[in-house]
Each structure stands twice: as structure tokens, then as C-alpha cells.
C-alpha positions in Angstrom: 3.9 -13.6 -2.0 2.3 -10.4 -0.5 1.4 -11.1 3.1 0.4 -7.7 4.4 -0.2 -4.2 3.0 -0.5 -1.1 5.2 -1.5 2.3 3.8 -1.7 5.5 5.7 -2.6 9.0 4.4 -2.7 8.0 0.7 -5.4 9.3 -1.7 -8.8 8.4 -0.2 -7.3 6.1 2.5 -6.7 7.5 6.0 -5.4 4.2 7.5 -5.8 0.7 6.2 -4.1 -2.6 7.1 -4.8 -5.8 5.1 -3.5 -9.2 5.8 -3.6 -11.6 2.9 -4.2 -15.3 3.4 -2.1 -18.0 1.6 -3.5 -18.8 -1.8 -5.7 -16.7 -4.0 -7.0 -13.4 -2.6 -9.5 -11.4 -4.6 -10.3 -7.7 -4.1 -13.7 -6.7 -5.4 -15.9 -3.6 -5.0 -18.1 -1.0 -6.6 -16.7 1.6 -8.9 -14.9 4.2 -6.8 -14.4 1.8 -3.8 -10.6 2.2 -4.0 -9.3 -1.0 -5.7 -7.1 1.0 -8.0 -5.8 3.0 -5.1 -4.6 -0.2 -3.4 -2.8 -1.2 -6.6 -1.3 2.3 -6.8 0.0 2.0 -3.2 1.5 -1.4 -4.0 3.1 0.1 -7.1 4.8 2.7 -5.0 6.3 -0.1 -2.8 7.5 -1.8 -6.0 9.3 1.4 -7.2 6.8 3.5 -9.1 7.3 7.2 -8.7 5.3 8.9 -6.0 3.4 12.1 -6.4 2.7 14.5 -3.5 -0.7 15.2 -5.0 -1.7 11.7 -3.8 -1.1 12.6 -0.1 -4.5 12.9 1.6 -3.4 15.3 4.3 -0.4 17.5 3.4 0.4 18.0 7.0 1.2 14.3 7.5 3.5 11.9 5.7 2.1 9.2 3.5 3.4 5.8 4.7 3.0 2.5 2.8 4.3 -0.7 4.1 4.3 -4.2 2.6 5.4 -7.6 3.9 6.4 -10.3 1.5 7.1 -14.0 1.9 10.1 -14.6 -0.3 9.7 -18.4 -0.6 12.0 -20.1 1.8 13.4 -16.9 3.2 12.3 -15.0 6.3 9.4 -12.6 5.6 10.8 -9.3 4.5 9.2 -5.9 5.0 9.5 -2.9 2.6 8.4 0.6 3.6 8.2 3.9 1.7 7.2 7.4 2.8 6.1 10.3 0.6 6.8 13.6 2.2 5.5 17.0 1.2 8.7 18.7 2.4 
């Protein structure tokens, strides 16, 4: 289960840290609020190919981190960085 998602310098997001509660979590919002951007960031963590065009500020790295509870195991963290270099 996804416990935490941290996104920095990705698309419209400068810096965001979300902690998810156990059970059902629902993300809602107006059109253009960034729901799909969050899913895109999660996709990068899960192995989707990154695109440097998604970096908000080309002078900084894009950092996306996620923490998962792997049922019965210790929480594990995964991190990915998209660099313009």
C-alpha cells in the first residue's frame, strides 16, 4: 500500500508531500488541479519512462519519492531522479 508520495520540481508541482491514511484515499479536484500529474509521478516511481520536458525548473533535479507498506514487511522507500544533464 502506498503510504507517502513526495514530488519535487515535476510539471506544475514545486514541492509536495502527501501521507496516505490506511484504507481508501480519494483524490478529487477541479479540472487542471493536478490529479493526473500525481498519477504521472507515481508512474515514474513504478517504472514509466521519464521525460525531461516534465521538469519544472531545468536548473534543478526532479525528485519523486514513495514509501510503500509491503504487507508484513518493513516499509520500503523508492526514489527516482530525472536530471537534465
